[in-house]
N, C-alpha and C positions, 0 to 999 in steps of 0.2 A: 504493499499499500504506499510505501514511501515514494514521494515524488515531489516536484518543485512547482506544482500547480497552486499551492497555498500562499496566502498573503497574510502577514501579521502587521497590524497597525499599532504603533507605539507612541505614547506621549503622556505627560503628566495629566492627571485629571483636570478638566476645565481648560484644556489647551486646544479644543476644536476637534478632538478625535471622533466625536459623534457625527459632526458635520462631514468629516472625510469618510467615515463609514457609510453615510447615506449616499455620498457620491459613488463610492465603490460598488455598493449594493444596487445602484441604479443601472449598472452595466448589465447588458443581456447575457454576458458570459460569466458573471461573478456574483456569488451569493454570500452576503455578509449580514448575519443576523444581529440582534441586540446582544449585549454583553453575556457571554456564556460562562466566563470565569474559568474555563476548563484548562487554559495553559498556566495560569497562576496556581490553580489547584494542583496540577501536575508538578509545578516547581516546588510547592510546599510539600508534597509527597516525597520528593527527592531530598529535602532538606535534612542536614545532619548536624550534629553537635560533637565537639571534641570532649572526650571524657578522660578518664585516667590513662596515663602513659601515652597521651596523644592520639588515642584510638577514635576514629570517626564513628559516632553512634548514629545509625540511620538505616534506611532501606537498602541503599547501594551496598553498604558494608555487610549488613545483615544477610542479604541475599547472596553476597559473594561467598560467605561460609557454607551456603547451600549449593554452591557450584554454578552460580549464575553470574556471568561477566557484566561489567557496567554496559558494554555495547549491547548485549542482549536485553538487559533491562530497559535501556533507553529505546531500543527498536520496538519492544512490545508496548511500552508507554506511548511512544510516538504514534503507532498504529491505532491505539486506543483513542488518543485525542483527535488525530486527523480523521479517524473513522466517522465520528459524529459529524464533523464538518462536511466530509465527502457526501454522506447520506443526506444532510440538509440540502446541499447543493443540488444534488440529483432530484430531490423532491421539488425543487424550484425550476427544474429543467435547465440547469446551468452546469458548466464543466468545471468551474473553479470555485474555490471557497476562500473567504477571508475571515479573520478573527480580529475583533476589537473589544478589549476589556481594559479600561483605563488604568486599573491598578497593576496591570501586567508590568509596567515600567519599573515597579518596585521589586519584581521578581525576575529581573532580566538575566542574571547569571544562570538560573535554572532553566529559563526558557531558551536561552542560547544553547545549553547542552541538549535540550530536547529537540529543538528545531534546526539548529546549526544552519547549514546551507540548503536545507531542504525546501525553504520557503523564500519569498521576497519580503522585504520589510519596508513599510512606509512610516517614516518617523515625523511626528508633528510637534513643532515647537512654537511657543507663544511667549510673549514678554513676561518675564517673571513676576513683576509687580501686578500686572493685570490678572495673572493666574492666582496670585495671592488674594486679591480682592474677590475673585470669583469663588475661590475655595471658602472664604469667609462667609459669602452669601449662601453657598451650598450648605455649609455646616449650620448656620443660623436657621435656614429654612427647615433642615431635617432634624434639628436639635441633637446633632451627633457629629463625630468625626470618623472618617474612614479609618479602619483599623491600622492600615499601613502608615497613616499620618499621625495616628495617636501616639506612636512611639516618639515622635518629635515633640508632641505636646508635653509629654512627661519630662523631656530634657530641657525645653526652653519655655520659661514662664510667660513670655509675651507671645500670644497665639500667632500673630502675623510673622513674627521672626521664626517661629516653629515651621510655618508654612514655607518661608523663604529658604530655610535649610533643607527642607524636603525637596523643594524645586531644584535647588543647586545639586544635591546628591543624585537625584534622579537624572538630571540632564548631564551631569558630568559622566555618570555611568553610560548614558546614551552616546555621548561623544566618543568614549573609548570603544563602545560597541560599533559605532559607525567606522572608526578607524580599522577595526578588525574585519569588517565586512563591506569593503568599499564597492564591491561589484554588485551586491544585491540589497543595498539600502538606498532609499531616496528620501531626501529631507524636504519637508514643506513648512514654511513659516506661516503661521496663522494670518498674520498681518498681510502677507503677500497674496494669500488665497482670497481673503475678503476684498482686497484692493483690485485684483484682477483675476477673478474666479475662472474665466475661460482659459487663460493662458496657463495658470497653475494646474487646473484640472487636466488639460492636454498634456502637460509635461509628466504628470503622474501616470496617466495611462500609457504614454510612450514608454516610460520605465517598465511598466507592466506588460509591454508588448501587446497592448489591446487597442483596437481602433474604437473611436467614439463618434457619436453623431452630435449635431449642434443642439439637440434637445435634452442632452443628458442632465444638465444642471436643473432645468424645470422638472424633469422626471424625478430627480433625487429629492427635490423640495416638496413635491406633492405629498399631501397628508397621508401617511401609511395606514393600512388597515391594522397592522400590528406593530407597535413601537418597540416592544421588548424593553430590556433594561438599558439605561443610557441617560444622556443629558436631557432633561426636560425642556430646557430653554430653546434648544434648536427646533423643537416641534411647534414653538409658538410663532414662528416666522415663516413666510412663504417666499422670502428672498434672502440673499446673502448681502449683509450690510456691514458698516464699519462701527456700529453703535457701541460695541464693547471694547474698542481700541482706546487706550489712554485713560481708562477708568482710574488708574492709580494716581493720576494727577490731582484728584480730589482728596487725596490723603493729607493729613497734617504734614507740614514741611519737615518737621523733625522726624516723624515716623518714616516718611519716604526716604529721608537720608539714612536712617538706621537700616532699612531694608536694602538700600543701594549698597551699603557697605558689604553686605553678605552677597548680593546677586551680581554686582557689576562684573567681575571677571568672567562669569559664565554668560552674561548678556553679551559681553564683547566677543566671546568665542562663537556666538551664533549670528554675529553681524549687527547687533543692536548698539544704539548710542548709550554710552555709560551715563549714569545719572550723578549730578553734582552731589558730593558728600560734604556736608558742612560740619565743622567741629562741634562736638557735643557741648551743651550748655553746662556751666558749673552747677553745683548742687544749689547754690544760693539763688540762681536764676530759675531753676526748675521748681524750687520751693515757692518762689514768688509767683510763678505762673499757676501753680496748683492752688494757692491761696486766692488768687484773683478769680479762678474758675469756680471755686467753692463759694465765694462771695456772690458772684454773678448768679449762680444756680440757686442760692438761697434767696436772693432777692426776687427771682422769678417765681419761686415756690410761694413766697409771702405774697406776691401780687395775685397769684391765682387763688390763694385762700381768701384774700380780701374780696375778690370778685364773687366768691360763693356765698359770703356772709349776707 
């Protein structure tokens, strides 16, 4: 069952991967369902931990004692994962399959072992600070954090900084991955896609060795009968627009500067302009700003109470 007909879409959650999934799925030759989570599940299945005397404790080592090589285990697991997608594609009358699950980016090492060069990869990148703002919106709306991101929440007390570190780590991992697989990876910047969707969509399908017609974007944006798991926002629009670009510019200046300290090197690696980082305020200044904010909010509350009396 191993073949190179598969496509894996990679990108940090809220980077535009669902939009790319819809474009790919609109092609008459490619089926890309909503998020299946199957590749990240396989990666977790293969995860191991180092225990006493440096022994790797996990499925690969455990089955090796039973006489199964790592290649054999990966072969069987690959057939398992690819088989679901192959069957789904056939049910849709299509020859190729694609997988998009946003959290896959956090399990990239395991997915690389599993898929290797058996598939083509479409890598989606979006400005880090816009991703941070969107992750905050997503978390607030759902009253939760993605489990892969929650590890960062525990390490960094300021939530947006936690998101920033998650974005940097994931995209640095993606950069290394692209360097290892230069011939079967294609990078799309979200900003370029929404700025010129026809050109960027054509480039993507040229990389995938697929012909497209001029109606593929409108076909992709038509309201689907089944949405599956994925980004709810993309289904609220019937066109590709730039409304979500530059949202980070509404952040308080000091906060944007702190996030820029974390994200700037990675932003630059993907061709984005770096953001001005200003020296952090002294504690006396920060304290005075806090006191002014408290006084302002107190006066607002008192005014509201007066209006109610």
